[in-house]
N, C-alpha and C positions, 0 to 999 in steps of 0.2 A: 555652693550650698554648704554652709558650715553648721554643724549641729552641735556645737560646743555648749551652748546655753539655752536654757528654756526661755521662751518669749514671755514677757510680762503678762500678756493677756492669758497665756496657758497657765502661768503660775497662779493668777488670780482665780481662773477657772478651777484649778486644783484644790483651792481652799475649801471648796464646797463638797469634796469628795473624800471618803475615807481611803487612806493610802493602802494600796495592796500591790501584789506583783503584777497587776494589770491596769493599774491607775494611769490614765493618759497624762502626760506632761506637756507635750508639744502639740499644739493644735495642728501645725502644718504636717506633722507625721501622721496624726490621726486621719488626716484627709487622704494621705496615701494608703494608710492601713485599710480604709474602707472602700477605696477606689481601685483603679488599675495600678498594677505595680510598674507599668510603662509610662505613667503620667509624666515622668521627668524627661521623656525623650524629646520634648519640644523646648527644653530649657537650653539655652546656649552654654556650652561647656567651655569654662575658662582654664586652659592649660596652665597659665601662669599662676593663677590663683591656687591651683592644685599643688603645683610644684612649691609654692610658698608655704602651703599647709603641711606638705610632707617635710619641708625643711624645718618648719616650726616644731613638728613632732619629733623629728629625727636627731636634731642637734642635742637636746637634753637626754634622749634615749641613748644615743651613742655614748655620751659622756657617762651616763648612769652605769651602763653594762660594762665598759671598759674600766671604770673605776672599781666596779664590783669584782671584775676578774682579776684586779691586781693582787688579790690574795695568792693566786697561782704564780704569778710573776715574782712576787716576793719570796715565796717558798723556793722557787727554782733559783732565784738569784742568791739566796742564803745557802741552799744545798750546793750550788756550784762554786761557792767560796769555802766550802768545808772539805769535800772530797768527792772523788768520782763515785764511791759507793753511796754517799749521801744523795748525790744528784740521781743515781740510778733508782735509789729507794724512793726519793721524791717523785720520780716519774710514775712508779708504780702505785704509789700512795695517792697521788693526785688523780691519776686516771681512774683508779678504783672508787675514789670519793666522788668523782663526776658521774660515773656509771651507775654505782650503787648508792646513790644519794642525790646529788645536786641535779643530775639530768632528770630524775623522777620528779623532783620538786618544780623545776622549771617547766617540764612538760605538763604537770598538773595545773600550774598557773596559767598555761595557755588556754585552759578551759575559761578562765575569767576574761581573757582577751575577746573570747567569743561571747560569752553570756552577759558580761557586765556592759560591753559596748553596745550589744544588740538591745539589752534592757534600757539603756539610756536613750538610745535612738528611737525606741518604741514607746516613749512617754512613760517610762517606768522607773523613776528615780530611786525609789526605796528598794527596788529589786536589785540594785547594784550592791547595796550593803547587805542584803540578804544572801546573795550569792557568795560574797566574801566570807560570811559567817559559816556557810556550809563548807567552803574550802578550808578554813582554819580547822573545823572539826575533822574533816577527811585527812588533812596533812598530819594532824595529831595521831590518828589511827595508823597511818602509813609509817610514821617515824618510829614506831615499836619495832617492826621487823628490820627496818634499815639500821637502827642502833644495835640490834642483836647481830647483824651481819658485820658491822664495823668492829664490834667487840670480839668476834671470833675471826677477825681477818687474818691474823698471824698464821693460823693453821690453814685457813682456806687459800691463802695465797701461796703456801708451799706446794699446792697441787699444780699451780700454773707457772711459778717462777723457779728457774733452775737453780739459782743460788739461794740457798736456804737462808743465809744471814740478811740478804736483802728482803726476803719476805718478813722476817722478823721485824726489821727496821721500819718497813712500810706499815705493818700491822700496828706497831706501837704508835706511829704517827696518826693512824685512823682512830685508835682507841681514844687518844687525847681529844681528837677533833669532834667526838661525840658531843662535847659540851656546847658546840656552836650549832648544832642541828635545830633546836627550836627557833633560835634567832633567824637563821638563813631561811627556813620554810616560811615563818610568819611575815618576814619582810617581803618575800616573792608575792604573798597573797595581798598584803596591805597595800603595796604600792599600786596594784591594779585598782584599788578603790578610787584613788585620784586619777590615774591614767585614763580610766573610762570617762571621766568628766572633762578630759582634755588637759589636765595638769600633769605634765612631765617634768617639771623643774624641781619640785620638792625633794624627790628621791635623789636627784643629781646633787643637790645642795647637802643632803645628809651624807652621801658617799664622799663629797669634798672634805666633810669634816672627819669622817671615820678612816679614809684612807691614809693620811699621814699618822694617825693613832696606830692603825694597823702596822704600818712599817715600822714605827718606833718600838712597838710592843714586841713584834717578832724579832727585830734586831736585838732588843735588850734581853729578852729571855734566851735567844739563841747564842749570843756572843758574851754579853756581860755576866749572865748567870751560867754560862757554859752548859746549857741544856741542849744545844745542838738543834737537830731537826724537830725534836719534840717541843722545843721552845717556840719555833716558828708556828706550830699547830696550835699552841696554847695562845699565842698572840692573835691568831685568825679567828679562834673560837670567841675570844673576848670581844673583838669588834663585831663579829656576826650577831652577838647578843645586844650590842649597843644600838645597832641600826634600827630595829623595829621600835625600840624604846623611844628613840628621837622622833620617829615617824608618828607614833601614837600621840606624843606630846604635841607635835605640830597640828595634828587634827583636833585635839582637845582645846587648844589655846585660841583666843580670839582670832588670830590670823587664819585659821583653818576652818572657821565657821561657815564659809561659803560652801563647803562640801557637805554640810549636815543635811542638805535637801535630799541627799542619797542615803542617810543613815536614818532608819526608822526604828532604832533601838534594837536591843536583843530580843529576839523572837523564838517562839517555840516552832515556827514554821521552818526554821533552820534545820530541824530534825526531820523534815518531810521533803518529798519531791526531789529525791537525790538522784534519780536515773539519769537526767541530762548531765548533771555535774560529774557522776561517776563515769559515764560513757565517754565524755569529752576529755576528762582527766586521764583516763586509761589510754585513750588513743593518742593524746598529746605526749605522754610518757613513753609510749611505745615508739613513736617517731624519734624522740630524742635518744632512747636506749638503742634503737637499731642503728642510728647514725653514729653515736659515741661509741657503741660497742665495737664497731670496726676499728677504731683507734685503740680500744682496749686490747683486742685480739692482736693487732699489730704491734703494740707496746710489748705484750708478752712474748710475741714470736721473735722480737729482736733480741731478747735474752738468750736465745739459742745461737745467736751469732757471736756476741761478746758483750761484756759490761759496757765497753766503749760505745757500741752501737745503741744499747739501751740508753745511755746518757745522751747521746746525740739525738735520739728520738724524742727524749724528754724536751730538749730545747726546741726542736722542730715543731712538736705538737703545741708547746706553749706559744710560740710565735704565731702559728696558724690560728690558735684559738683566739689570740688577740685580735687579729685582722677579721676573723670570722664574726666577731662580736659587733663589728661595724654594720654589715648588712642584716645580721640577726637583730640588732636593736631597731633598724629601720623597719624590719618586718613586723615587729611589735606595733610600731606606728601605723603600718598599712593595715594590720588586722583589725586595729581599733577603728580606723577610718572606713574600711569595708563593712565592719560590723555595724557602725552607725548608719551607714547608707542602706544595708540590707534591712536593718531594724526599721528604718523609715519607709522601705519599699522603694527606694530609688535605684532600681535596677540598672537603668540605662547609665546613670552617672557612675555606678560602681564598675561597670564593664570598661567605661572610658578610662577611669582612674587606673584599673588594672593594666591596661595597655601602656599607659604612661609609666607605671611603676616598673613594668618589665624592662623598659628602655634604660631607666635610671639605675636599677639594680646591675644590669650587665655593664654599664659605664663605671660604676662603683667597684665591681669585680676587676675590670681591667686596671683601673687606678691602683687598686691594692696589689695587683700583680706587679706592675711597674715599680711602685715604691718599694715593695718587699725585696725585689730582685736588686734594684739599684743601691739599696742600703744594707744588703745582707751582711757585708763585712762588719759594719758597725754594730749591727744587731747582735751578731754572734759573739763579738768581742765583749759586749755588755754582760752576757751570760757566762762566758768562759774566760778565765784568766790566761790560760796558755793558748795562744793563737797559732802555735806551731805543733800542738799535739794532735793525737789521732781523733779525739772526739771532735775538734774543731774541723778537721779535714773531712770527716764523715758528713758532718752537718752542711759544710759549704758544698760538698759534691752533690747534695740532694736539693739545694736551694732553687734550682731551676724548675724542678718538678713541683716543689711546694708552692712556688710563686704562680705558676700556671693553674695550680689546683684552686687558687682563690676566685678565679673567674667562675668556675662551675659551682663553687661553694656559695657564692653570693647570689647566683641564680636560683639555686635550690631554697635559699632563704626567701625569695620572692614568691616562689610557687607555694611553699608551706605557709607563708603569711597570708596569701589570698585564700587558701583552703581553710585556714583558721577563721578568717572573717566570715567565711560561708557556713562555718560549723561542720566542715567536712574533714576533721582530724583523722577520723577512722579510715578514710580513703588514703590519706597520705601515709598512715601507719601500715596499711597493707602493702602499698607499693614499696615502701622503703624496706620493710622486713623481707619481702619476697626477692627484691633485686639485690639488697646487700648480701644476703646469706646463700643465694644460689648463684651469684655472679661476682659481686665486688670482692668479698672476703676470699673465696677460693682462688680468684685470679691474683689478688695481692700476695697471698701466701705462696702461690706457685712461682710468681715473678721474683719474690724475695728469697725463698728458701729452696725452690725447685731447680730444675736444670738450668734455667737461665741465670740463676745466681746473681741477681741485680741488686741484691741488698735493699737498703732504705729506698732508693729511687724506684725500685720495682714495687714495694709495698704501697707507696703513695700513688703510682701510676694505676695499680689495681683498684684501689678505693675510688679514684677520680673517674675511671672508665665506668664503675657502677653508678656514680652519681649523674653521669651523662644520661645514662638510660632512664634513671628516675626522673630527670627533668623532662625528657621527651614524653614519658607517660603521663606526668602530671599535667603538662601543658595540654596534651590531647584531651585529658579528662575535663580540664577547665573550659575548654572550647565546646565540648559535647554537653555538659550538664546544664540543666535548666536552672538559671539563677532565680526565676520566679518561684520555683518550688522551694527554693532555700528561704524565701521570705515567708512561705506558708509554714515552714518548719519552725521559724522564729516564733510565730504566734502560738505554736504548740508548746515550744520549750519555755515560753513565759507564762 
């Protein structure tokens, strides 16, 4: 049961109606909306078709998010070829940028994974564009305090980083990066406009264009103009601004006209009915902040060991984040799929799809684990010139734990993806916050800096242990929650 496109009959029917946030588009979905939510129980479920659909969603999404994350890889690569101090400063700067910026925007954008996909599945095409307008306004408001934090980051980081010169270097990196905030935030929102309609390829193509531009600009500013780490930040800010410009051009050109069914024009309604958007955005950001906050605390704590430990943590975090973007990208796809099904009232199909996704994500995590460990020498040599140095030895000694970490990390992406599709980000936020800061972080710090003195392996083991608890609780919740009630909530949200 694919809900990518509206049926011709439904489109014809929609011509006689005034578009609104509740205008039906799919006659098939209307039938489910007015009838029982379990009507799909008698439909034969095709596992192969579901896998093909997941693959169709996931391939461009994985490519999109991996390409989007290359900014971090590029910065780490440039810093690793400058000095150990630059690499350590890049670690603090990137982690701070992720926590006090990008994690918030990506978390806010997950609200659109829920609202836009459910609106599209509930016969409400123009609701997609309206939700995106609300998100752009909300992101603009949120960007003000985020920019202020980045501007004051040299002084703020001195409170957490033991080495004062590293705090200054990282803060300068963040100040230059403020230029790219509007572009990054708007791209996160705008690409959901197309993804909710089943188009995941356009964002990928735009990033294929921008990634080499990013690499060249960062290299040119850093090495050719001798701007160092600041040059890398300037190159990233430039390409962050370029991405939404290209996306808007695509939508406006004739090639993107197919998506105009979901754009009802700029509307005063974008300034009303903000409660669902704010609630889901807050919850989505809370999930990201709680998860990424663990890595921020761990990154800061390694500065109490040595600069070499901090540099090694920078490489390990970058590598782990690259592999994490594979299951996370897939989770965006399943959020869209589950959102379509819940919006259409197809509860039975959504449940069966969720079971299949759990198996797929566990398999992906195991594959990530095997690949990362078997290739860890080549990966570390890519980031570090001196394969006989202390930084390399510290990173290599932690790779076993980091590799195993990918399994539970992938499964958490699955559970969070399903909860987003159900519109239950707030539940995920509560679970993650409580578990991470009452169990995972204290255990990680104790294993790393406490009597066991396990260093980096202890830190990663502690965080992984907390994520196992989170996965168990979220699975239990998904088993117990009434998915039929989620359908009823969709009607209220729209």
